[in-house]
MIMI-896261 format. One record per residue (C-alpha): residue number from 0; residue in three letters; x, y, z. Coordinates in steps of 0.05 Angstrom, whole numbers, plus 5000, padded with zeros to 4 digits. Example, Ala and Ser with C-alpha at 12.3 -4.5 7.8 and 13.67 -1.06 7.14 Angstrom:
[site 0, 'ALA', [5246, 4910, 5156]] [site 1, 'SER', [5273, 4979, 5143]] 
//
This chain:
[site 0, 'MET', [3309, 8194, 8221]] [site 1, 'ALA', [3321, 8156, 8286]] [site 2, 'VAL', [3364, 8095, 8282]] [site 3, 'SER', [3332, 8033, 8310]] [site 4, 'ARG', [3375, 7997, 8359]] [site 5, 'THR', [3368, 7928, 8390]] [site 6, 'PRO', [3356, 7937, 8464]] [site 7, 'ARG', [3416, 7915, 8505]] [site 8, 'ARG', [3404, 7861, 8555]] [site 9, 'LEU', [3415, 7886, 8626]] [site 10, 'ARG', [3470, 7849, 8660]] [site 11, 'ARG', [3456, 7819, 8728]] [site 12, 'PRO', [3492, 7858, 8782]] [site 13, 'PRO', [3554, 7820, 8804]] [site 14, 'ASP', [3555, 7786, 8872]] [site 15, 'ARG', [3584, 7827, 8928]] [site 16, 'TYR', [3637, 7774, 8940]] [site 17, 'HIS', [3682, 7743, 8888]] [site 18, 'HIS', [3703, 7670, 8891]] [site 19, 'GLY', [3765, 7684, 8931]] [site 20, 'ASP', [3731, 7708, 8995]] [site 21, 'LEU', [3658, 7685, 8990]] [site 22, 'ARG', [3671, 7622, 9032]] [site 23, 'ARG', [3698, 7665, 9088]] [site 24, 'ALA', [3641, 7714, 9083]] [site 25, 'LEU', [3590, 7657, 9087]] [site 26, 'LEU', [3625, 7629, 9148]] [site 27, 'GLU', [3625, 7696, 9184]] [site 28, 'GLU', [3552, 7710, 9167]] [site 29, 'ALA', [3533, 7641, 9192]] [site 30, 'VAL', [3568, 7655, 9259]] [site 31, 'ARG', [3531, 7721, 9266]] [site 32, 'THR', [3465, 7687, 9251]] [site 33, 'ILE', [3478, 7633, 9303]] [site 34, 'GLN', [3496, 7686, 9354]] [site 35, 'HIS', [3429, 7721, 9346]] [site 36, 'GLU', [3381, 7666, 9324]] [site 37, 'GLY', [3414, 7601, 9346]] [site 38, 'VAL', [3433, 7542, 9303]] [site 39, 'ASP', [3360, 7527, 9288]] [site 40, 'GLY', [3352, 7597, 9258]] [site 41, 'LEU', [3408, 7586, 9208]] [site 42, 'THR', [3391, 7569, 9136]] [site 43, 'LEU', [3438, 7569, 9077]] [site 44, 'ARG', [3390, 7610, 9035]] [site 45, 'SER', [3382, 7665, 9087]] [site 46, 'VAL', [3457, 7671, 9094]] [site 47, 'GLY', [3465, 7678, 9019]] [site 48, 'GLU', [3409, 7730, 9015]] [site 49, 'ARG', [3442, 7773, 9069]] [site 50, 'LEU', [3506, 7773, 9029]] [site 51, 'GLY', [3470, 7785, 8963]] [site 52, 'VAL', [3498, 7724, 8927]] [site 53, 'SER', [3465, 7678, 8878]] [site 54, 'ARG', [3445, 7607, 8894]] [site 55, 'THR', [3495, 7582, 8844]] [site 56, 'ALA', [3551, 7617, 8879]] [site 57, 'LEU', [3525, 7596, 8947]] [site 58, 'TYR', [3520, 7522, 8931]] [site 59, 'ARG', [3588, 7523, 8898]] [site 60, 'HIS', [3617, 7528, 8967]] [site 61, 'PHE', [3567, 7492, 9012]] [site 62, 'ALA', [3519, 7438, 8989]] [site 63, 'ASP', [3473, 7446, 9049]] [site 64, 'LYS', [3467, 7472, 9120]] [site 65, 'SER', [3505, 7413, 9148]] [site 66, 'ALA', [3565, 7430, 9104]] [site 67, 'LEU', [3564, 7502, 9129]] [site 68, 'LEU', [3560, 7479, 9202]] [site 69, 'SER', [3619, 7433, 9190]] [site 70, 'GLU', [3659, 7492, 9165]] [site 71, 'VAL', [3640, 7532, 9227]] [site 72, 'ALA', [3662, 7475, 9272]] [site 73, 'ARG', [3726, 7464, 9233]] [site 74, 'GLU', [3745, 7537, 9239]] [site 75, 'GLY', [3727, 7536, 9313]] [site 76, 'PHE', [3773, 7477, 9327]] [site 77, 'ARG', [3829, 7511, 9288]] [site 78, 'MET', [3821, 7575, 9329]] [site 79, 'LEU', [3819, 7535, 9394]] [site 80, 'ARG', [3881, 7495, 9376]] [site 81, 'LEU', [3920, 7558, 9359]] [site 82, 'ALA', [3898, 7592, 9423]] [site 83, 'LEU', [3919, 7533, 9466]] [site 84, 'VAL', [3987, 7526, 9432]] [site 85, 'ASP', [3999, 7601, 9438]] [site 86, 'VAL', [3988, 7605, 9514]] [site 87, 'TRP', [4027, 7539, 9525]] [site 88, 'GLU', [4088, 7569, 9490]] [site 89, 'LYS', [4081, 7639, 9519]] [site 90, 'GLY', [4069, 7611, 9589]] [site 91, 'GLY', [4136, 7576, 9586]] [site 92, 'ARG', [4107, 7506, 9578]] [site 93, 'GLY', [4108, 7463, 9641]] [site 94, 'ARG', [4059, 7479, 9697]] [site 95, 'PRO', [4049, 7553, 9681]] [site 96, 'GLY', [4035, 7540, 9608]] [site 97, 'PHE', [3988, 7482, 9624]] [site 98, 'ASP', [3947, 7524, 9673]] [site 99, 'ALA', [3943, 7579, 9621]] [site 100, 'MET', [3914, 7528, 9572]] [site 101, 'GLY', [3856, 7515, 9619]] [site 102, 'LEU', [3839, 7589, 9624]] [site 103, 'ALA', [3848, 7598, 9549]] [site 104, 'TYR', [3799, 7542, 9535]] [site 105, 'VAL', [3744, 7574, 9577]] [site 106, 'ARG', [3758, 7643, 9549]] [site 107, 'PHE', [3753, 7616, 9479]] [site 108, 'ALA', [3683, 7589, 9494]] [site 109, 'LEU', [3661, 7655, 9525]] [site 110, 'GLU', [3689, 7697, 9468]] [site 111, 'ASN', [3664, 7651, 9413]] [site 112, 'PRO', [3599, 7619, 9437]] [site 113, 'SER', [3571, 7609, 9367]] [site 114, 'TYR', [3632, 7569, 9346]] [site 115, 'TYR', [3632, 7531, 9411]] [site 116, 'ARG', [3559, 7510, 9408]] [site 117, 'VAL', [3568, 7483, 9337]] [site 118, 'MET', [3633, 7447, 9356]] [site 119, 'PHE', [3601, 7409, 9414]] [site 120, 'GLY', [3526, 7417, 9406]] [site 121, 'GLY', [3511, 7353, 9367]] [site 122, 'PHE', [3490, 7391, 9304]] [site 123, 'LEU', [3540, 7359, 9257]] [site 124, 'ALA', [3526, 7302, 9209]] [site 125, 'ARG', [3539, 7231, 9233]] [site 126, 'PRO', [3567, 7180, 9223]] [site 127, 'ALA', [3611, 7208, 9167]] [site 128, 'PRO', [3639, 7276, 9189]] [site 129, 'ASP', [3681, 7321, 9145]] [site 130, 'PRO', [3753, 7293, 9145]] [site 131, 'GLU', [3782, 7363, 9152]] [site 132, 'LEU', [3737, 7376, 9211]] [site 133, 'SER', [3759, 7310, 9243]] [site 134, 'GLN', [3832, 7330, 9233]] [site 135, 'GLU', [3823, 7398, 9265]] [site 136, 'ALA', [3783, 7369, 9324]] [site 137, 'SER', [3837, 7316, 9335]] [site 138, 'GLY', [3891, 7369, 9331]] [site 139, 'ALA', [3859, 7412, 9385]] [site 140, 'PHE', [3853, 7352, 9431]] [site 141, 'GLN', [3924, 7330, 9415]] [site 142, 'THR', [3952, 7396, 9442]] [site 143, 'LEU', [3926, 7375, 9510]] [site 144, 'VAL', [3954, 7305, 9504]] [site 145, 'ASP', [4022, 7331, 9481]] [site 146, 'ALA', [4026, 7380, 9540]] [site 147, 'LEU', [4011, 7323, 9589]] [site 148, 'VAL', [4063, 7277, 9558]] [site 149, 'GLU', [4116, 7330, 9562]] [site 150, 'GLN', [4100, 7341, 9636]] [site 151, 'GLN', [4103, 7266, 9648]] [site 152, 'GLN', [4172, 7265, 9618]] [site 153, 'THR', [4195, 7321, 9666]] [site 154, 'GLY', [4164, 7289, 9727]] [site 155, 'LEU', [4107, 7338, 9736]] [site 156, 'VAL', [4050, 7291, 9719]] [site 157, 'ARG', [4038, 7219, 9740]] [site 158, 'LYS', [4049, 7164, 9690]] [site 159, 'ASP', [3976, 7148, 9677]] [site 160, 'ASP', [3949, 7139, 9606]] [site 161, 'PRO', [3956, 7209, 9577]] [site 162, 'LEU', [3894, 7200, 9534]] [site 163, 'GLN', [3852, 7184, 9596]] [site 164, 'LEU', [3882, 7242, 9633]] [site 165, 'ALA', [3867, 7288, 9575]] [site 166, 'ARG', [3795, 7264, 9571]] [site 167, 'LEU', [3786, 7275, 9646]] [site 168, 'ILE', [3814, 7346, 9643]] [site 169, 'TRP', [3776, 7363, 9580]] [site 170, 'SER', [3710, 7339, 9610]] [site 171, 'LEU', [3719, 7384, 9670]] [site 172, 'VAL', [3740, 7446, 9632]] [site 173, 'HIS', [3686, 7434, 9579]] [site 174, 'GLY', [3634, 7432, 9634]] [site 175, 'ILE', [3656, 7499, 9661]] [site 176, 'ALA', [3656, 7528, 9591]] [site 177, 'MET', [3584, 7504, 9577]] [site 178, 'LEU', [3559, 7530, 9644]] [site 179, 'ALA', [3591, 7596, 9629]] [site 180, 'ILE', [3563, 7607, 9559]] [site 181, 'ASP', [3494, 7584, 9583]] [site 182, 'GLY', [3495, 7639, 9635]] [site 183, 'HIS', [3500, 7596, 9698]] [site 184, 'LEU', [3564, 7628, 9723]] [site 185, 'GLN', [3545, 7701, 9725]] [site 186, 'HIS', [3547, 7711, 9800]] [site 187, 'LYS', [3608, 7745, 9830]] [site 188, 'GLU', [3624, 7684, 9873]] [site 189, 'ALA', [3618, 7636, 9814]] [site 190, 'ASP', [3650, 7670, 9754]] [site 191, 'ALA', [3681, 7626, 9701]] [site 192, 'GLU', [3753, 7649, 9709]] [site 193, 'SER', [3758, 7640, 9785]] [site 194, 'LEU', [3724, 7572, 9779]] [site 195, 'SER', [3773, 7552, 9724]] [site 196, 'VAL', [3832, 7572, 9768]] [site 197, 'PHE', [3803, 7532, 9826]] [site 198, 'ALA', [3790, 7472, 9781]] [site 199, 'PHE', [3861, 7471, 9754]] [site 200, 'GLU', [3890, 7475, 9824]] [site 201, 'ARG', [3851, 7412, 9841]] [site 202, 'ILE', [3869, 7379, 9775]] [site 203, 'ARG', [3942, 7394, 9788]] [site 204, 'THR', [3938, 7360, 9856]] [site 205, 'GLY', [3904, 7299, 9826]] [site 206, 'ILE', [3951, 7288, 9767]] [site 207, 'ALA', [4016, 7307, 9801]] [site 208, 'ASP', [4070, 7254, 9800]] [site 209, 'SER', [4091, 7272, 9871]] [site 210, 'PRO', [4074, 7325, 9924]] [site 211, 'ARG', [4138, 7362, 9903]] [site 212, 'SER', [4111, 7375, 9833]] [site 213, 'VAL', [4052, 7417, 9858]] [site 214, 'VAL', [4096, 7466, 9895]] [site 215, 'GLY', [4096, 7535, 9864]] [site 216, 'ASP', [4170, 7536, 9847]] [site 217, 'ASP', [4171, 7466, 9817]] [site 218, 'VAL', [4218, 7434, 9767]] [site 219, 'SER', [4180, 7466, 9709]] [site 220, 'THR', [4211, 7533, 9727]] [site 221, 'ARG', [4280, 7503, 9719]] [site 222, 'GLN', [4271, 7474, 9650]] [site 223, 'ALA', [4323, 7493, 9600]] 
//
């Protein structure tokens, strides 16, 4: 005689990502979506569906699209800050390191357009941004300010307000970056890198403390 058994309830398949790495996976999927569909094509639900995660798990990390975009921007500013610090140090600081920062900024935008558009595209919530995002954004900008202050102290840069100098330089390099990722610098005679080099040569002339400080073998090469 067959034994009657109570049917076992089928367990829901586990999410593909456990709690430890789901946030990173959501971030990376959001960046891929923005790359192919733009920011307007991004929805929290579609990102979760592509990863095969439940709504509960999804909303545990991000309450809405705005929160996800803030995370994209925060990560972007962190990456940019690290890239700028890296070339400043490897370039030997001074003028060579500072010029390398300008190129690194534009290259970051070209290599990470999805991040860059979210960082500066006006998609983030106002007037109360994520405090961690604000910290990372300020940190990226501060690398430029710190590099200018150090050059002021060694006589390479004029003693103007370093914040104003930083805003001026950032505005110019940001403009080149936006033109580049929007496809307006694709001609051979107007590529982003050569324009960046040209721009920094003119910036260097404009912010130099004296004509001597724009000479190729300047005091920056004799720093200890």
